[in-house]
C-alpha positions as CSV (number, residue, x, y, z in Angstrom):
1,X,27.0,21.3,-4.4
2,X,24.2,18.9,-5.4
3,X,21.0,18.8,-4.0
4,X,19.9,15.9,-2.2
5,X,16.2,14.6,-2.2
6,X,13.6,13.9,0.2
7,X,12.3,10.8,-1.0
8,X,9.7,8.8,0.3
9,X,8.6,5.0,0.3
10,X,5.1,3.4,0.9
11,X,4.3,-0.1,1.7
12,X,0.6,0.0,1.1
13,X,0.3,-3.5,2.5
14,X,1.7,-2.5,5.9
15,X,-0.9,0.2,6.5
16,X,-3.5,-2.5,6.9
17,X,-1.4,-6.1,7.6
18,X,-0.2,-4.8,11.3
19,X,1.5,-8.4,11.3
20,X,3.1,-8.4,7.6
21,X,6.7,-9.3,7.9
22,X,7.4,-10.3,3.9
23,X,9.1,-7.1,2.6
24,X,8.2,-5.5,-0.4
25,X,10.8,-6.2,-3.1
26,X,9.7,-3.1,-5.4
27,X,10.5,-0.2,-2.4
28,X,13.9,-2.3,-1.5
29,X,15.2,-1.4,-5.3
30,X,13.7,2.1,-5.5
31,X,15.3,2.6,-2.3
32,X,18.9,1.4,-2.9
33,X,18.7,3.5,-6.5
34,X,17.8,7.4,-4.5
35,X,20.7,6.2,-2.2
36,X,23.0,5.5,-5.0
37,X,22.4,8.7,-6.3
38,X,22.6,10.9,-2.9
39,X,19.0,11.2,-1.9
40,X,17.7,10.4,1.6
41,X,14.7,7.9,1.7
42,X,12.0,7.4,4.4
43,X,8.9,6.1,5.0
44,X,6.1,7.7,4.3
45,X,4.5,9.9,7.0
46,X,1.3,12.0,6.1
47,X,2.0,14.6,8.4
48,X,5.5,15.3,6.5
49,X,3.6,14.4,2.5
50,X,4.3,18.7,1.6
51,X,8.3,18.1,2.9
52,X,8.8,15.3,0.0
53,X,10.6,15.2,-3.0
54,X,9.0,12.0,-4.2
55,X,6.9,9.4,-2.8
56,X,6.6,6.0,-4.2
57,X,3.2,3.6,-3.3
58,X,3.4,0.3,-3.6
59,X,1.2,-2.1,-3.6
60,X,0.7,-5.9,-4.1
61,X,-2.2,-7.4,-3.5
62,X,-6.0,-5.7,-5.1
63,X,-7.6,-6.1,-2.3
64,X,-5.7,-3.9,-0.2
65,X,-7.1,-0.3,0.2
66,X,-5.5,2.8,-1.1
67,X,-4.2,5.5,1.6
68,X,-6.4,8.7,0.8
69,X,-3.3,10.6,2.7
70,X,-1.1,9.6,0.2
71,X,0.5,13.4,-1.2
72,X,-0.6,14.4,-4.9
73,X,1.6,13.1,-7.7
74,X,2.7,9.8,-5.8
75,X,4.2,7.5,-8.3
76,X,2.5,4.1,-7.9
77,X,3.1,0.9,-8.8
78,X,2.6,-2.6,-8.2
79,X,0.3,-5.5,-9.1
80,X,-2.0,-4.0,-6.5
81,X,-2.2,-0.7,-8.8
82,X,-1.9,-2.0,-12.2
83,X,-0.5,-5.1,-14.0
84,X,1.4,-2.9,-16.5
85,X,3.3,-0.8,-14.5
86,X,7.3,-1.5,-14.2
87,X,10.4,-0.2,-12.6
88,X,12.7,1.3,-15.2
89,X,15.4,-0.9,-16.0
90,X,18.4,0.8,-13.8
91,X,16.0,0.9,-11.1
92,X,15.1,-2.8,-11.2
93,X,18.7,-3.8,-11.8
94,X,19.4,-2.4,-8.2
95,X,20.5,-5.3,-5.2
96,X,17.8,-4.7,-2.7
97,X,18.2,-2.3,0.6
98,X,17.4,-4.3,3.1
99,X,17.9,-2.2,6.0
100,X,14.7,-0.2,5.6
101,X,13.4,-4.0,6.5
102,X,15.4,-4.4,9.6
103,X,13.3,-7.3,10.9
104,X,13.9,-9.3,7.5
105,X,16.3,-11.5,7.7
106,X,16.4,-13.7,4.5
107,X,17.2,-12.7,1.0
108,X,14.4,-12.5,-1.7
109,X,14.3,-12.2,-5.3
110,X,13.9,-14.1,-8.5
111,X,15.7,-16.7,-10.6
112,X,13.3,-16.8,-13.7
113,X,10.5,-14.0,-14.7
114,X,7.5,-14.9,-16.6
115,X,5.2,-18.2,-16.6
116,X,4.9,-20.8,-19.8
117,X,1.1,-21.0,-18.9
118,X,-1.3,-19.1,-19.5
119,X,-4.1,-19.4,-17.0
120,X,-6.9,-17.2,-16.3
121,X,-6.4,-16.2,-12.8
122,X,-3.3,-15.6,-13.2
123,X,-1.7,-11.7,-14.0
124,X,1.5,-12.8,-14.4
125,X,1.6,-13.8,-18.4
126,X,0.2,-10.6,-18.8
127,X,3.0,-8.7,-17.2
128,X,5.6,-10.3,-17.3
129,X,5.4,-12.4,-20.4
130,X,6.8,-15.9,-21.1
131,X,9.2,-17.6,-19.1
132,X,12.8,-16.2,-19.0
133,X,15.8,-16.1,-17.0
134,X,16.2,-13.3,-14.5
135,X,19.1,-13.9,-12.1
136,X,21.6,-15.8,-10.8
137,X,21.9,-17.5,-7.1
138,X,25.0,-14.7,-6.3
139,X,23.2,-12.0,-7.3
140,X,20.3,-13.0,-5.1
141,X,22.1,-14.4,-1.7
142,X,22.9,-11.9,0.9
143,X,26.2,-12.1,3.1
144,X,24.6,-11.6,6.3
145,X,22.6,-14.6,6.3
146,X,22.0,-18.4,4.6
147,X,18.0,-18.1,4.2
148,X,16.8,-17.5,1.1
149,X,13.0,-16.8,-0.5
150,X,12.5,-17.4,-4.2
151,X,9.2,-15.5,-5.6
152,X,9.5,-17.5,-9.0
153,X,6.4,-17.9,-10.8
154,X,7.4,-21.4,-12.5
155,X,11.2,-21.5,-12.3
156,X,11.0,-25.8,-13.6
157,X,10.0,-24.1,-17.1
158,X,13.0,-22.9,-17.6
159,X,16.6,-24.6,-18.1
160,X,18.3,-21.3,-16.8
161,X,16.1,-21.8,-13.0
162,X,16.9,-25.5,-13.2
163,X,20.8,-25.2,-13.4
164,X,20.3,-23.0,-10.7
165,X,18.5,-25.4,-8.9
166,X,21.3,-27.5,-9.3
167,X,23.8,-24.8,-8.1
168,X,22.4,-24.2,-4.9
169,X,22.0,-28.1,-4.1
170,X,25.5,-27.3,-3.8
171,X,25.6,-24.7,-0.7
172,X,24.5,-25.2,2.7
173,X,21.5,-21.8,1.3
174,X,18.2,-22.5,3.4
175,X,15.4,-22.0,0.4
176,X,11.9,-21.9,0.1
177,X,10.0,-21.0,-3.1
178,X,7.2,-19.0,-2.0
179,X,5.0,-19.3,-5.3
180,X,4.8,-23.1,-5.5
181,X,6.7,-24.9,-8.2
182,X,4.9,-27.0,-11.4
183,X,3.8,-30.5,-10.6
184,X,3.2,-30.9,-14.0
185,X,7.3,-30.2,-14.7
186,X,8.3,-33.1,-12.0
187,X,11.0,-35.4,-13.4
188,X,13.1,-38.1,-11.5
189,X,15.7,-35.7,-12.6
190,X,14.9,-32.8,-10.9
191,X,13.3,-34.6,-7.7
192,X,16.9,-35.9,-7.4
193,X,17.9,-32.4,-7.6
194,X,15.3,-30.9,-5.4
195,X,16.0,-33.6,-2.8
196,X,19.6,-32.1,-2.4
197,X,18.6,-28.5,-1.5
198,X,18.2,-27.4,1.9
199,X,14.4,-26.4,2.2
200,X,13.7,-24.1,4.9
201,X,10.2,-26.0,5.9
202,X,7.8,-26.8,2.7
203,X,8.5,-27.8,-0.3
204,X,5.6,-25.7,-2.3
205,X,3.3,-27.1,-5.2
206,X,0.2,-26.0,-6.6
207,X,-3.1,-27.8,-7.5
208,X,-5.6,-25.4,-9.1
209,X,-7.6,-27.5,-11.8
210,X,-8.6,-31.2,-11.6
211,X,-6.1,-32.4,-14.6
212,X,-3.3,-31.6,-12.4
213,X,-4.3,-34.2,-9.4
214,X,-3.0,-37.0,-12.0
215,X,0.2,-35.7,-12.0
216,X,0.5,-36.0,-8.2
217,X,-0.5,-39.6,-8.9
218,X,2.4,-39.8,-11.1
219,X,4.9,-39.0,-9.0
220,X,3.6,-40.3,-6.1
221,X,6.6,-42.9,-6.2
222,X,9.1,-39.4,-5.8
223,X,7.7,-38.6,-2.8
224,X,7.7,-41.6,-1.3
225,X,11.1,-42.1,-2.0
226,X,12.3,-38.8,-1.3
227,X,10.4,-39.1,2.2
228,X,9.0,-36.2,1.2
229,X,5.3,-36.7,2.2
230,X,5.8,-34.5,5.2
231,X,7.6,-31.7,3.7
232,X,5.4,-30.9,1.2
233,X,2.5,-28.1,0.9
234,X,0.0,-28.1,-1.9
235,X,-1.7,-24.3,-2.8
236,X,-5.4,-25.2,-3.6
237,X,-7.4,-22.2,-5.6
238,X,-10.7,-21.6,-5.3
239,X,-12.3,-20.8,-7.9
240,X,-16.2,-20.3,-8.2
241,X,-17.3,-23.7,-8.9
242,X,-16.1,-24.3,-4.6
243,X,-17.0,-28.3,-5.4
244,X,-14.6,-28.6,-7.5
245,X,-12.1,-27.1,-4.8
246,X,-13.9,-29.9,-2.9
247,X,-12.8,-33.0,-4.9
248,X,-9.3,-31.4,-5.5
249,X,-9.2,-31.1,-1.6
250,X,-10.7,-34.4,-0.7
251,X,-8.2,-36.8,-3.8
252,X,-5.2,-35.2,-2.5
253,X,-5.7,-35.4,1.4
254,X,-4.7,-38.8,0.4
255,X,-2.0,-37.7,-0.4
256,X,-0.7,-35.1,1.5
257,X,-2.3,-32.8,4.9
258,X,-0.4,-29.5,4.1
259,X,-2.6,-26.9,2.6
260,X,-2.9,-23.4,1.8
261,X,-6.2,-22.3,0.1
262,X,-7.0,-19.4,-1.2
263,X,-9.5,-17.7,-3.1
264,X,-9.5,-17.0,-6.7
265,X,-9.6,-13.3,-6.6
266,X,-9.4,-10.2,-10.0
267,X,-10.3,-6.8,-8.1
268,X,-8.6,-4.8,-11.1
269,X,-10.9,-6.2,-13.5
270,X,-13.8,-6.4,-11.3
271,X,-13.9,-9.9,-10.4
272,X,-14.0,-10.4,-6.4
273,X,-14.5,-13.2,-4.6
274,X,-17.8,-14.9,-4.1
275,X,-19.3,-15.1,-0.2
276,X,-18.8,-19.4,-1.2
277,X,-15.3,-19.4,-1.6
278,X,-14.4,-17.1,1.2
279,X,-16.6,-19.4,3.6
280,X,-14.7,-22.8,2.3
281,X,-11.1,-20.9,2.5
282,X,-11.5,-19.1,5.5
283,X,-13.9,-21.2,7.7
284,X,-14.6,-24.8,6.2
285,X,-10.7,-25.4,5.2
286,X,-8.9,-23.8,7.3
287,X,-11.2,-24.7,10.4
288,X,-10.8,-28.1,9.7
289,X,-14.6,-28.6,9.2
290,X,-14.3,-30.8,6.1
291,X,-12.7,-33.1,8.2
292,X,-16.1,-34.2,9.6
293,X,-18.5,-33.4,6.7
294,X,-19.0,-32.7,3.0
295,X,-19.1,-28.5,1.8
296,X,-22.7,-29.5,1.1
297,X,-23.4,-30.5,4.5
298,X,-21.2,-27.5,5.9
299,X,-23.6,-25.0,4.0
300,X,-27.1,-26.7,5.1
301,X,-25.9,-27.1,8.4
302,X,-25.1,-23.3,8.4
303,X,-28.2,-22.2,7.1
304,X,-27.6,-21.5,3.7
305,X,-26.9,-22.5,-0.2
306,X,-23.5,-22.0,-2.4
307,X,-26.0,-20.4,-5.3
308,X,-27.0,-17.6,-2.7
309,X,-23.6,-16.8,-2.2
310,X,-23.3,-16.8,-5.8
311,X,-26.3,-14.7,-6.1
312,X,-25.7,-12.0,-3.3
313,X,-22.0,-11.5,-4.3
314,X,-22.9,-10.5,-8.2
315,X,-25.2,-8.4,-6.3
316,X,-22.7,-6.9,-4.6
317,X,-20.5,-6.2,-7.3
318,X,-23.6,-5.1,-9.5
């Protein structure tokens, strides 16, 4: 008689983000693999930790605190724990077990992995390498919903990804690419293809440096042609130079009104966002203060200088 292992899974973000709704892709694959072996899978509970045969903890973000009550010998993975841990191929190939996240009513997955860029703030090139095909649409979709969220880092940089977008355009799936598309790779042909896809809400692009602004200006005729101005959302990376971020914000604001700001963070490398980055991302922009005053005016009005924030942040890290 086969021994049934008792497996526990732990979603680190759920401990500290009660409103978290996005499922952990890795844990769904681990759950699927163990259930295929005949094992039982349940959510980790510290009270029962002595009764588990194996415990898996996955952490997406490096700023998520670790759970001090995890079992000794817990298998930890995900970028939040480090960029050089990967699932075994037999586990990675599993179709996700959506039953562990019953509130999730959409499919998630990747069409491609890796990226052609080498941005110093991004872990993807180090973790996944250059862009390469990963899955087809058919391997990602669920049969109980027409919603899909793709997590590709640069789907437009891979011919396989572009071919899959063409296939998506022929379907009625409701689609979102939550990591943003590379504006530098948008061509009239690709724009025509994207215009035929049923987007869940936004078509997301990124602007992480000033050099990308010219590409937004260059494709503005395409945005207008396909009436995308109200459908586009721009991810804006807030780096150490917050004045750089403000320049991008004000320039792109004339082209688009939907933004998502996020401060650069590399806590695994000992680099945390400065106070200025956090203030810019959370209050100056999300509070729409930028509509009535400059970043410099904002800092003076509140009695602090950006330079002081940088010094305080450096002192805290040391």
